[in-house]
N, C-alpha and C positions, 0 to 999 in steps of 0.2 A: 505493500499498500505506499509506504516512503519514497518507493522506489520512484511511483506513479506520480506521486506530487510533484517527487525532482522534476522529471521528466515536462510535464503539464506545466510546470512553472517558469524552467529554460525555456519553453517556449514561446513565453510570451515576450520576453526579453532578447527574443534571436534579434527582431528585426529592426532596432532603435538604430543603426546607422544612417544618420544621414535624415531622419524624419524631425525636420526641423522647423520653423516658421519662419518664411522666406519676406527678407523686407527690403527695400529700393535698393538697388545698389548704390557702394558710398559716388565718390565723385572719380577715385581714381579706381573702381573694382570692376573685376572684368567677370565674366558672366559665358556659362557653357551648360547646356544639357544634352551627357551624354547619356548611355545605354552600362546600364551596373548591372551586373551580377554578383549576388549575395550569398554566402555559404553558413549555411543555418547549424548552431554548434551542436552537440550532443545525437544528429545524426539524424535531424530533424528536416533536412530537404531542402531547393537552391530553392532562391527568386528572382528573373531577371525581368528591367524595364528602367524609364529612364528616370532622369533623376537631377534636376537643375543646381548647380554648385555656384556661388559667387563667390568672392574671394576680392579684398580689398588690400595690399600689397602697401608699407610704406617703412623707412622713408623711401625718396625714389632713387637715390644715388648713394649708397653706400660704401664704406671702405671695405676691400678687399679682408674677406675671413671676418666681417662685420654682422650686426645683426639685424633681423630685419621683424618687422610685426605683420602679422597677418589677422586679418577678420576672418572667420569664415561662417556664411547663411550658406544652408545646404536647404536643396525640397523635400518636398518626401518621399522615405524608400520605398521600394518596390514589397517589398518585403510585410507582415501586418505583426500583429498579435493577436492569439488567439486566449488571451484573458486578461482580469485587469487586475494590476496589482499599483501598492501607493509606494512611493518611497523608498522607491530602488536606487543604491547608487549605481552613478553611467557615467563613464567616461569617454568623448567622442574626440578625433582625432583623425586626420587624412594626410595623404603620403602626397608630394607632386616630385616630379621629374624636372630637371633642370636641361633645358641647352643654350647654345652660342656661348658666353661668357664663361658658361660653367657647366659642366656633367654630374653624374648622379640624382642621388632622390634626398629628400629632404620631407619632416617630417611635423604638421603643427599640432600640438597635442592641447584641447581646453580641459577646466578645470574638472573635477567632479563635480556633478550635481545629484539630485535627489528627485525622481521623475514619478508623477502617477500616471499611467499607464493604461487608457483606454481602451476595452476591446473591440476588436474587429475595428478601430480608426485611426485615423494617422496621429503618429507620435508627434507630441510636439516638442522640442528643443532649443531652447534657446542660442540666437548667435553666439560662437564662440570664438575667443582671441587665446591668439600663444604667438609665441618668436621664435625662429630657427635662423643659427649662422652657416651664411655660403662660405665654400672654399677659402682656404686664405691665399690659392693663388688664380681667385677669380680675375678676370678684366674683361668688363667691355659688359654692353647689355647683356642681360639672364632671362630667357622667357621660363615660366612655371606652368609645366599640366599636371592638373589632379588627374592621380591613376588608383588612388586606392582609396579609400576607407573603413577605418577598421576605428567601431563602438566595444570597449571591457564595459560586462556586466555584474554586478556584483548577488548573487541570488545566492541565499543556506547556508551560506558561510562557503563557496566558489565562486570564479574568475569566470566569465565566459563573453568569447571572442565573433564577433560577427564582422567578417572583411565582406565590403563590397567592391570586388573591382570594376575599374573602365573597361571594358572591352570594344566599344565603338564608340564615334562620334564625338569622340572629346575635343578637346585643343586647349590653350596657350588660355590662362586667365589674369595674366597679368605682366610686365617687363621691369627687373630690377636694374639698374646698373653699378656695375661694380667699378670704382676707379677712387683714386685717392681723391676725399673732400677737401683740404687744408685748403687750395686755392680757389674751391667755389665760394659766392654769395650764400650767406646765411639765409632762412624765410621769416617771415615773420605774421603772423596773421590777428585780427582783433574782432569786436564785434566790428557791425555793417551798421547797427541800429545805433541810437544815443544810449546814451549809460550817467546814472546820477554820480553825483559826487559822493564820497562816503560806503560807496559798493565796491564789489570786489568785481574787476574786471580779468575776464578769463582768456591768455594770450596760449599762442603754441607758433611751431615751425620747424623747420628742420636744418641740415646740414650746416650745426651750430659746433662747437669744438668741445668735445666730447669731456664731461665731469666737470666743465669747465660753472662758476657762478657767474649767471647772468642778472644783473642791472639795471632794472628800469627809468626810464623820464620819463618826461610831458615834455615839449616840447611845444611853438609857436606852429603855426598850419604851412609857413615858408621854410621851419627847419629850424631855427634859430632859436634862442631863450631857453634852452632843453633844462627841468631842472628834476633833480631825483625827488628831490623835498614834494614834488605834489602827489605823489606815492608813498604810503606812510607805512605799510609791511604787504606781506605776500607771500607766495608760496609758489614761485616758478624755480624750475631746477631743465639741469641738460641731464639727459641718460647717457650709456654710452655711449650709445649708437648717433647723439648730436641729437638729438631731437628735444625739443623745450616743448616744455605743460607746466601747468599751472596761471597761478591769478595773480597780479598784483591790484590794493585797494588803493584806491583814489585819496584824496585827501578833502577835507569838506569845503563846504558850499564855499564860503568865506574863501579859500587857498585858490578853488578852481572855478572862477566864474564860468559860466556856460560860452559856446563856441568850439569851431574846431582847431583841434591841436594834429600833431602830429606825436605818435608813441610810439619812444624807441626802447630796444633793448641792444646795451653791450655786453659783449663773453671777457672783455681784454683783449680780444683778439680780431672777435668778427663782431660787427653790429646792423641792423636792419630798423624798418620804422614801418609803421605801417597808420594810416589817418583815426581818427577816435572824434565822435561827436560825443558835447556833455554839452547836457540840461539839468541841471535841477528839479526836483518836485515843486509841481503850484499847485494849489489849495483848489478841487475842482467844488467846490463848496462852502458852505459857511463853519467857520470853528464850535468845534465841541468838546466838551466837558464831561466827567461821569465818573459816580465812586463806585468803587468796589462795596461800600457801607453807608449809608444816609447815616449812623449813629452809631457810638462803638466807645467804653468808657477810658477812660486816660489809661492810655500806654497804648493802643494797640496803634498797629500801624494799618493805614490802608492806603489802596491800591488810590493816586487820581491817575485819571489816561485822559488821551485827548486827539482828535483827531482833523484832519484839515487844516495843518498848519505849514508853514513853510517850513524844509527842512533843515538841521542844521542848525538853528535858532535854540536860542538860552530861552526855558521857560520856567517863569517863576511861579513859585504855589506856596501859597502862606494863609496861614487862616488870619479870621477876623470875629471883632467881636459883637456884640448886638446893639454897639453902636456905630459898626464900619470901620472902625479902628483898628492899625494893623498890628495884629501881634506879633511883634518883628522875630520873637523867638521862635517860629513855628514853620521862618521860612526853610523852604527844597528848591534848589535849582539844578534842573536838567536838560539835555538838547535833545532836541526832534529829531526822528529815526528819517533816513532816507523817502519813506514813504508818507513824512506826514504828518506820523503820531509819535504820541510821550507816554510814557509809563513813569509816573514820581510815588516814590514810598514817604509818604506822609504820619509822621509819630502823631498822636490825637497827647499832646504834653501841657495843656495850656485847658485848667477848665472854663476859660471865658470864651473857648469857639464857639462862634453861633455862625458860621459859613466858612466856606473855602474861597480862595481868589484866585486864579490864573492869568495871567498872561503874556505873551509873545513879547520878550526882547524891552522889558518896562515900557511898552509902547499904552498908553490909554487907551486908543481907541480898540484892542484884542484885550479888553478886560470884561472875565466871565465869572459870573457868580455864581454857586449853589449853599444850600442851608446844609447845617451839619449841625448833630444833636450831639453834646458829651453827656451819655446815660453813666448808671452806677453801677457799677463792680458787679451786678448779681449774678454770678455764671450759675450755672447749675449742674449737677454732676449726677448720671445713672452708671451700676454695673451691667454686665450682661446675666448676670449670676450674683446671688445671696449666697451660695454657697459655694465654697471650691474646696480643694486640694489640696496640701502645699504643693510646691510644681506647678501650680495650672498656671495656663497664659488664660483670662477672660478680656472680655473686649467693653471698653468703656466706651461713654458718648456724653455732649453734653453741648451745652448751649449760651452767648452773650460772653463769651472770653475774650478779651484783649488778642487783635490780632497782631502778628508777628513775635509776641514773647512764647519761648518758650517753655511748655507745661513739664510739671515734676511731678511727681507720685510718690507717698511714703506710708504706710501704713502707721495706721494711732489707735488707742486705746478706746473704746467704745463710746468715749464721751468726748474726744477729738485729740485731747492729752496724749504727750509720753510717745511724739513721731516717731517714727524710724524709718527712714529714706533706707537701712541697708536688707528690709523685708521686704524690698521689691527688688527681685535680680532684672529685670528688663523690663524694657515699655519702647513704643513705638508710639506716645499719642506727641499728635500735630495739632494745629489749629490752622482752620481754615480763612482764606477770604472773609470768608461770611462770619467770624466767633465759633463756626461749631467747630467742637473736641472731639477726635475721632481717633481709636487706634488702639492697643493693648495692653495691657501689664500685665508682666508674670510675677507672682508670687514665690518669694525663695523658699526651696524646699526645706531650711531648716525652721521654716515658722511652729511655731507653738501651737496648739488646738486653742482656739479663742473665739470670741464675739469681737470684732474689732472696726474700723472706719475706715475706710480706704479716701485717702486726702491727694489733691491735685494742689499744684500752685501755680498761677504762669503771673507775671507782673505783678499788679498788684490786688489777685484776683484768688480767691481760695475758696474752697465746695469739699464737702465730705459727703458720704455713702456711706451706709452699712453694709459690712461684708465677714461670714465669716466663714476660718479656715480648720477644718479639722479633715480626718484622713478617712471616716468615716461617713458617711452623712444621709440625710433624707429629705427628698422637695418634693413638695403638694403640691400641684394643681389640678384645679383652683385650692386657694387653705380655708376657704370658707364657703356656703351655701346650701341653700335649704335641701331638706331629705331628698332622695336622689340621684342628690348629685354622684357623676362618676368622677372621680379624682384619678389622678394618675402618679401615681408614686414610686420615683427616682431616686433609684439611690447608687451609689456608688463607696468604692472602697470593701467593698466588701469579700469578700472567700469564695477566688475563681469555682464557679460549676459548683456552688452550694445551691441546696436550698433556702430559701427563704419563705418566712410564713409572712401574713401579711393582715394583722386586726385592726378593732374598734376598740378603745380606750375609755369608760367614763370615767369622773374626776378623782374616784377612790381608787385607780388602776384598774380594776376589773375589766373581764372582756366585754363588749357592747353583745348584742344579739347578730349583729351584721357575720354573714358565713363567713370565715377562714377563706382569704387567695393563698395561692402559692407561686412561685416562680420559681427559675434556673438560672441564677446569677453569671451570665457570661463572663470571659475570657478577661475580660478590660475590666473585670473587678467590678461592673454598672447591672444593672437591671431596669426594668419601666414596664409597669403593671396599674390595668385599672381594679381602683376601688370601689363602688357604690357603695356609699355612705347610708343610711336607711332608718338607723335608729335613731333619735333624736336629741339622746344624751353623750352621744360622744362626742368627745374634748381631746380628740388625739390619736393616730393613726400608729402606730407601731409593725415596724420589723424587727425579724429575730431569724440569727440562721438555724436551721433546724441542722445543728451539730451537739456532740458533748463541749461541755462549756460555750454556749451559742451565743455570738454578740449580737447587742439590741440598741434600734438606732427609733428615737420619737418624734414626730413634729407635730406639731397641733391646729387641730381643727374647729373649727366655728359652725355649727351650724343655725343656720339663718331660717324667716319664714320667707316665703315665698315658694315658688316652682323652679322643679330643677332646669339650669341651662339644657339648650337644644345638643341632641345629640352633632356626632359628627357627620359633614356634608360637602358636598365641594361643584364646582360650577366648570360644566365645559364650553369654551371660547375659540371656535366657532359650535355652534351645537348640530351641525350639521356640511357637506360639504364634497365632493368629489375623492376617490382614491388619488391619495398622497396628499390629503387635506395632513397640515401642522395642529393638532390642538392642542391649546393649550389647558391643563388641570389645572385650576387652584381649590382647596381644602383646605378644612374647619376642623376643630372640634376632636383632631386626633388623637393617641398620645403620643409626649414628644418624646422625644430620641427615638422613637421607635421608628422601623422601615415601610414602608407603602409600597406596596405591589400594583402596579396597575396596568391594567387586560382587556383588551377587545372581546366585546361578547355577540355571539350570535344570535337568532331570537330561540335558540332551546337552550341558551345560558352556556354553552360551551365557549370555551376560548375558541378564540381566533389566530391567525397564523402569523398576526401580526408578535414584533417581537416586543415582551412587556418591562415595563420601566420602572424601576425602584430606586425611591430617595428617602433619606431620611430626615423624618419630621421634625420640627423646630421646639426650639421652648417652648412656641407660644400653641401648640397643638395644630400649624399650621404647614402647607408644603408648596409648591408650585412644579409644575414639572411641562416637559412637551412630551407628544404620543402622537404618533404617525399612524392614521390607518391608510393603509394597505389590502386589507380584506374585502371585498364588494359584499362578503357578508355581512358586515359590523351591523347590529345594531343596538348596541352601548356599549360603554365603558364605564369598567368595575373597578372602584379599589378596595384593598384589603389590605390592614394590618398584618403584618408579617409575626402574629403572638400569638400564643393560646389565647384562646376568647377575641381572637380578633373582630375587628369591627370592619363591617362590608358595607359598600355604600356604592350602588351604580345608577351612571346617568342615559338615558338614550342619547343614540346618535343616529343622525338618517346620512344615507349615503347617497350624494344626488346624482 
């Protein structure tokens, strides 16, 4: 069976030679469409047919023994794939025969890529690039003719080769001159459309001094007044084959006025120029400003942004008091970007701030003002779990925190005293631009069992939330309700694979009349079970391991007046659709942390051929997942808890 699987798999990857997406030929590319003969590996046959080949060679002139760069784009191969596969490592290559100024064969090999291969369809491999060296004794024009493609694929730990040889209809795809380049002038190419100051200008060229350092400068249109200071940085470099690549970043608009220029590059031995037009950004509408928050507590850092400003101008941002007077100590200065926008970090440092004012270069005609409110630092804090084990990581959230501040966490005594940051071993807490606190904290593994208060501080804000740390505990959801309430009992830290009994307790500690429930603890020491409270005198629910020296945990439950909450339910969106419809299944009222399985059902109640989907239910008893309806016999979708006495809910679905 394994042998057959391997044979089929290799058959699916035999035909990758040349099955690429054809792109328009580059300026100096040559194209031929010869007939190729492909030999498939593992004795699975042969294939013959036409295949387009486009190749771009650079530079046009290279030193004998020098490096040539090739960009290869191939059309569909005559072979096809019999199976669909995903993420298969593939390495393409092509051989060229040289004639004229040199003889022999050179090979261009592309990088390894991972491919998704559709069955029975042309396989798309992106165009690839590679380098090769011409012979050291080469002289004069060298013509290159494709003679073979070779694709290597890795499947099930083995490498398979698929050669496709040119058998007829081929020809040269390009020529490179092999001669000394020292005496030939360098070439330089610059953008033909206008560029903005403070932006990177892409430059390229060939026949430069190999390994030399290129230096750009900007000159007047007549070639005079060249100034290297009009470029402030860049990435220009010259390769070993004399190719110039990279960019040069123009100085700001005040240094480089709009106009027509020549950009010149020199490498100490050669230089070349190319025309360049510079035009700064011009606003296309009225200036606008916006605040990331219209109000925030003292110490917050808010974002002030704007658009439709002239580029490279100083933007002044300052706070005003209620009378409109300037609060000088709040001022922030930034420069506008090449696209006419700006972003400033403004610190709420004065309680008198009533508005924020922005102007461009101290020009009164550009002043814009927007209201702002300094709010009280009434930060809120909540934890994703009220009880955790030592070493556990919990989600933490909150609102109205000072933006720009770094939050820190600590564990305190239940009354908020004796805070100790060492009892928090890790934190990913952060404050968003809107003052929202989010992230996690990890309780140190050595933290003793106790009821604590989790404290978070940031800037001048501080908040607490209760947190119990215990190696073993029980959580009830809900912890209060009327008679008939189905309570989800979630346990942590119990003996693996032990059986636990779950009972209701009266105020005197005796067992209530409600039936005992049992559950087997998982390998992670956790369990989830539903316990229905019918006894009006229930004050707590107790969990006890059914072992010698059993371990016991208890959690309080309050019986209230009223009607028991509704049972589990879920909604389908959409409730109907054609085969292939992706249905969102959203459930509520299920057991927290239990696993729910969603399946399709026929009119007779049997499971359809569609794959089932599972999801772990959240602590709030809800879940959401996507279920794809592919079986036309589907008449309903069912959700079932994977539990003893698991809940089952079903909703109808119409295949249209």
